[in-house]
Structure formats: structure tokens, C-alpha cells
C-alpha positions as CSV (number, residue, x, y, z in Angstrom):
1,X,191.2,-15.6,128.1
2,X,190.9,-13.8,131.5
3,X,193.6,-11.3,132.3
4,X,195.8,-12.3,135.2
5,X,195.4,-10.0,138.3
6,X,198.2,-7.7,139.4
7,X,200.3,-8.6,142.4
8,X,198.7,-5.6,144.2
9,X,195.9,-3.2,143.6
10,X,194.2,-0.4,145.5
11,X,190.5,-1.0,145.1
12,X,187.7,1.6,144.6
13,X,186.3,0.9,148.0
14,X,187.1,3.6,150.6
15,X,186.0,3.6,154.2
16,X,185.9,6.2,157.0
17,X,188.9,5.7,159.2
18,X,187.3,7.7,162.1
19,X,184.4,5.2,162.3
20,X,186.7,2.2,162.2
21,X,188.9,3.7,164.8
22,X,185.9,4.4,167.1
23,X,185.0,0.7,166.9
24,X,188.6,-0.3,167.5
25,X,188.7,1.8,170.7
26,X,185.9,-0.3,172.1
27,X,188.1,-3.4,172.2
28,X,189.6,-4.4,175.6
29,X,192.9,-6.3,176.1
30,X,191.0,-9.6,176.5
31,X,189.6,-9.3,172.9
32,X,193.1,-9.7,171.4
33,X,194.5,-13.2,170.8
34,X,198.2,-13.8,170.1
35,X,198.9,-14.9,166.6
36,X,199.4,-18.7,166.4
37,X,202.3,-18.5,163.9
38,X,204.9,-17.7,166.6
39,X,207.8,-18.5,164.3
40,X,206.7,-15.9,161.8
41,X,207.2,-12.7,164.0
42,X,209.1,-11.0,166.7
43,X,207.3,-8.6,169.1
44,X,203.6,-8.6,169.5
45,X,201.3,-9.7,166.6
46,X,197.7,-10.4,167.7
47,X,194.2,-10.5,166.3
48,X,190.6,-10.0,167.2
49,X,188.1,-12.2,165.4
50,X,185.1,-10.6,163.7
51,X,184.1,-13.6,161.7
52,X,185.4,-17.1,162.4
53,X,184.5,-20.8,162.4
54,X,181.3,-21.1,164.4
55,X,181.5,-17.5,165.4
56,X,184.1,-18.3,168.0
57,X,186.0,-15.2,169.0
58,X,189.0,-17.2,170.1
59,X,189.6,-18.9,166.8
60,X,192.0,-17.1,164.4
61,X,192.4,-19.9,161.9
62,X,190.3,-21.2,159.0
63,X,189.7,-24.9,159.9
64,X,186.1,-25.4,158.6
65,X,186.0,-29.0,159.8
66,X,184.6,-27.7,163.0
67,X,181.7,-25.7,161.4
68,X,181.0,-22.8,159.0
69,X,182.1,-19.2,159.2
70,X,179.8,-16.9,161.2
71,X,180.0,-13.4,162.7
72,X,181.4,-13.2,166.2
73,X,179.7,-11.4,169.1
74,X,182.4,-8.7,168.9
75,X,181.3,-7.8,165.4
76,X,177.8,-7.1,166.5
77,X,179.1,-4.4,168.8
78,X,181.1,-2.7,166.1
79,X,178.6,-1.0,163.7
80,X,181.2,0.7,161.5
81,X,183.2,-2.5,161.0
82,X,180.0,-4.5,160.4
83,X,178.9,-2.0,157.7
84,X,182.3,-2.4,156.0
85,X,181.9,-6.2,156.0
86,X,178.4,-6.1,154.7
87,X,179.4,-3.9,151.7
88,X,181.3,-6.9,150.2
89,X,179.0,-8.7,147.7
90,X,180.9,-11.9,147.8
91,X,181.1,-14.9,150.2
92,X,183.3,-14.1,153.2
93,X,185.4,-16.5,155.3
94,X,187.7,-15.3,158.1
95,X,187.5,-11.6,159.0
96,X,189.7,-10.2,161.8
97,X,191.6,-7.2,163.0
98,X,195.3,-7.8,163.1
99,X,197.5,-5.7,165.3
100,X,201.3,-5.3,164.9
101,X,202.6,-3.2,167.8
102,X,205.3,-0.6,167.5
103,X,208.7,-2.2,167.0
104,X,207.3,-5.6,165.9
105,X,208.2,-7.5,162.8
106,X,206.5,-10.1,160.7
107,X,209.2,-12.1,159.0
108,X,209.0,-13.0,155.3
109,X,206.6,-15.9,154.5
110,X,204.0,-16.9,152.0
111,X,200.3,-17.8,152.5
112,X,200.1,-20.9,150.3
113,X,196.4,-21.4,151.0
114,X,195.5,-18.2,149.3
115,X,195.5,-17.3,145.7
116,X,193.4,-15.9,142.9
117,X,193.7,-19.2,141.0
118,X,192.6,-21.1,144.1
119,X,189.5,-18.9,144.3
120,X,190.2,-17.2,147.7
121,X,191.9,-13.9,148.2
122,X,192.8,-11.7,151.2
123,X,192.0,-8.0,151.3
124,X,193.5,-5.4,153.7
125,X,191.9,-2.2,155.1
126,X,194.3,-0.2,157.3
127,X,192.5,1.1,160.4
128,X,195.5,2.6,162.1
129,X,198.9,2.9,160.6
130,X,201.9,5.3,160.5
131,X,204.5,6.3,157.9
132,X,207.2,4.0,159.4
133,X,205.2,0.9,158.7
134,X,206.9,-1.0,155.9
135,X,205.0,-3.7,154.1
136,X,206.9,-5.6,151.5
137,X,205.5,-7.9,148.8
138,X,208.1,-9.5,146.5
139,X,210.7,-7.1,148.0
140,X,208.6,-4.1,146.8
141,X,207.3,-1.6,149.4
142,X,203.6,-0.8,149.4
143,X,202.1,2.1,151.3
144,X,198.5,1.6,152.4
145,X,196.6,4.6,153.9
146,X,193.9,4.4,156.6
147,X,190.5,3.5,155.1
148,X,191.8,2.2,151.8
149,X,191.1,-1.3,150.6
150,X,193.9,-3.3,149.0
151,X,194.1,-6.6,147.1
152,X,197.5,-8.3,147.6
153,X,198.7,-11.6,146.2
154,X,199.9,-13.0,149.5
155,X,200.9,-16.3,147.9
156,X,204.0,-14.3,147.1
157,X,206.8,-13.7,149.7
158,X,205.8,-10.8,152.0
159,X,206.8,-9.3,155.3
160,X,206.0,-6.3,157.5
161,X,208.0,-4.2,160.0
162,X,206.5,-1.5,162.2
163,X,209.3,0.9,162.7
164,X,207.0,3.6,164.1
165,X,206.0,4.6,167.6
166,X,202.3,3.5,167.3
167,X,200.5,0.3,166.6
168,X,199.4,-0.8,163.1
169,X,196.0,-2.4,162.9
170,X,194.5,-3.7,159.7
171,X,191.0,-5.2,159.0
172,X,191.8,-8.4,157.1
173,X,189.1,-10.0,155.0
174,X,189.3,-13.4,153.4
175,X,186.9,-13.6,150.4
176,X,185.8,-16.2,148.0
177,X,186.1,-15.0,144.4
178,X,182.9,-14.3,142.5
179,X,182.2,-12.1,139.4
180,X,181.6,-9.0,141.6
181,X,185.0,-9.4,143.3
182,X,186.8,-10.2,140.1
183,X,185.5,-7.0,138.5
184,X,186.4,-5.0,141.6
185,X,190.0,-6.3,141.4
186,X,190.3,-5.9,137.7
187,X,189.1,-2.3,137.9
188,X,191.4,-1.4,140.8
189,X,194.5,0.8,140.6
190,X,197.3,-1.7,140.0
191,X,200.5,-0.9,141.9
192,X,204.1,-2.1,141.4
193,X,205.2,-0.7,144.8
194,X,208.4,1.2,145.5
195,X,212.0,0.3,145.5
196,X,213.1,-0.5,149.1
197,X,216.1,1.2,150.8
198,X,217.9,-2.2,150.6
199,X,217.3,-2.5,146.9
200,X,218.7,1.0,146.4
201,X,221.8,0.1,148.4
202,X,222.2,-3.2,146.5
203,X,222.0,-1.3,143.2
204,X,224.8,1.0,144.5
205,X,226.9,-2.1,145.4
206,X,226.6,-3.4,141.8
207,X,227.7,-0.1,140.5
208,X,230.7,0.4,142.7
209,X,233.6,-2.1,142.6
210,X,235.0,-0.6,145.9
211,X,231.8,-1.6,147.7
212,X,232.0,-5.1,146.2
213,X,235.5,-5.5,147.4
214,X,234.3,-4.8,151.0
215,X,232.0,-7.8,150.8
216,X,233.9,-10.3,148.8
217,X,235.3,-13.1,150.9
218,X,232.8,-12.8,153.8
219,X,231.4,-16.3,153.7
220,X,230.0,-16.2,157.3
221,X,226.4,-14.9,156.9
222,X,226.1,-13.0,160.2
223,X,229.4,-11.2,159.4
224,X,228.3,-10.6,155.9
225,X,225.0,-9.0,157.1
226,X,226.7,-7.0,159.8
227,X,229.1,-5.5,157.2
228,X,226.3,-4.7,154.8
229,X,224.5,-2.9,157.7
230,X,227.6,-0.9,158.5
231,X,228.3,0.1,154.9
232,X,224.7,1.1,154.3
233,X,224.5,3.2,157.4
234,X,227.7,5.0,156.4
235,X,226.0,5.9,153.1
236,X,222.7,7.1,154.5
237,X,220.6,4.0,153.8
238,X,218.2,2.8,156.4
239,X,216.9,-0.8,156.6
240,X,216.8,-3.7,158.9
241,X,218.7,-7.0,159.1
242,X,215.4,-8.8,158.2
243,X,215.5,-6.9,154.9
244,X,219.0,-8.4,154.1
245,X,217.9,-11.9,155.2
246,X,214.8,-11.7,153.0
247,X,216.9,-10.5,150.0
248,X,219.3,-13.4,150.5
249,X,216.4,-15.9,150.7
250,X,214.9,-14.4,147.5
251,X,218.2,-14.7,145.7
252,X,218.5,-18.3,146.8
253,X,215.0,-19.1,145.6
254,X,215.6,-17.5,142.2
255,X,218.9,-19.5,141.8
256,X,217.1,-22.8,142.7
257,X,214.2,-22.0,140.3
258,X,216.7,-21.4,137.4
259,X,218.7,-24.5,138.1
260,X,216.1,-27.1,138.8
261,X,216.3,-29.7,136.1
């Protein structure tokens, strides 16, 4: 019986960040299209299509009812990115650059149309990033360096916050599974991610009755979150309100899953 893939794995493929960044520098402001899922983010999240339905550079979604996937004109101008894409020995669907500007946040969500069992997975290659970019999958933080290639099970809850001073740009590749890609993922370096700052604070709350007393009785969620932020800051923890909201949503999901008859 095939082994289930990990939630996340760094694959053996490594690409030259300098070449990818040289291609990125060719893009003008008119090449970037605002992400259509406006309810999923705050700030500026946009994309540049390299492979899309009908090769249309303005289409950022995967509705194949209007044609098959094809390379866009932009990709033909970007030889380093084109070489990366051509190195994948599996059928490719949507391929795009996704940019999250400094200070922007992608809220927690799940990509239900993706999944190893469904036969389609999404790979990430960071082109430009910074140490203050925080990518969370199932409330675990994953650090992805420029030029690395990562498999991530994005059917699971995930979110991103760019707390740095520079943009974060990833090459995002949607692939159909075949034997080559299955082998690549199975041979990758599986990762469990890191404990987030919020998780470390939450563990401290569970260990200290005095901290629990500070929070008991706060039934108003905004007041509860505000008090958590204050207590965390006093103790040297650094996280965002979105982290608390995501943790509360995760706890609610877990409770519902345990109590569904």
C-alpha cells in the first residue's frame, strides 16, 4: 500500500535565485493582477500568470471550460523561469508568480481543489523572501529559502503574513501527479515545521494558573484577543491577532470533529 505523503517536504530540486530574480525584475506594474480572492487577504496580494487557460496572462484561475493550459507570452520573455518550468517531468496546469507585499497578510484558508489523493498538488519556489515572512500550515511555521522547491498539502489550513520590509514573491506551480512527481515527493526532506510564537505562549498559559485567571471570564472575542496580545507582549512573545484568530478557528474545528455524531 502506498505511503501517505508528508504535510510538507523540501524537494531535491534547487534553482538559482539570481536568475529567477533577474526575470522578476523584467516585470512591469501592468503584469501584476490583483488576486481575485479579496476576502482572503489584507494589503496587496497579486499574481503574474506564466501558464494559464488559453495562455491568457490576465487569468489567474483554473477554469478549463474555456480551454487548455498554455504558456503565456510573459513566460517566453523569462528564460530562467521557463527553464525551471521545463524541468518538471509531469503535466503542468496553472503556473504563476504570486507577490505578497511588505505588511500584507493572507488569512487562513484551505484549497479544497488541491490534494495528493485528488491527483493535483501545488509546489512553491521562493524567488524573493525575507526572514520576517511567516508561512503557517496547520499552525506550524515553515521557513522556505530562495531557490528551494517545496511540496505543501494546501488542502490543510494555511496562512501567510509578510512582517518584513520587502515583498515576498513565490513561483507557484500546480502539477498533476505522475510517477516522477510521486517519487520526487516521497524522496523529499519531510518537515514538521516549527512551533509558532503563539503556540509557545499558549503552552505557557496552560502551565501557569495565574495566566489562565487573566483570561477566564472574557467571553467577548475581541476583548479576549486584545488581552492575549497584551499578556503575550509583556512576556516577550511576538505574534499577530490573525494568529490568535486562526488558533481559535482551529480549536473550534477540532471540537466539532470530535463531537459530530
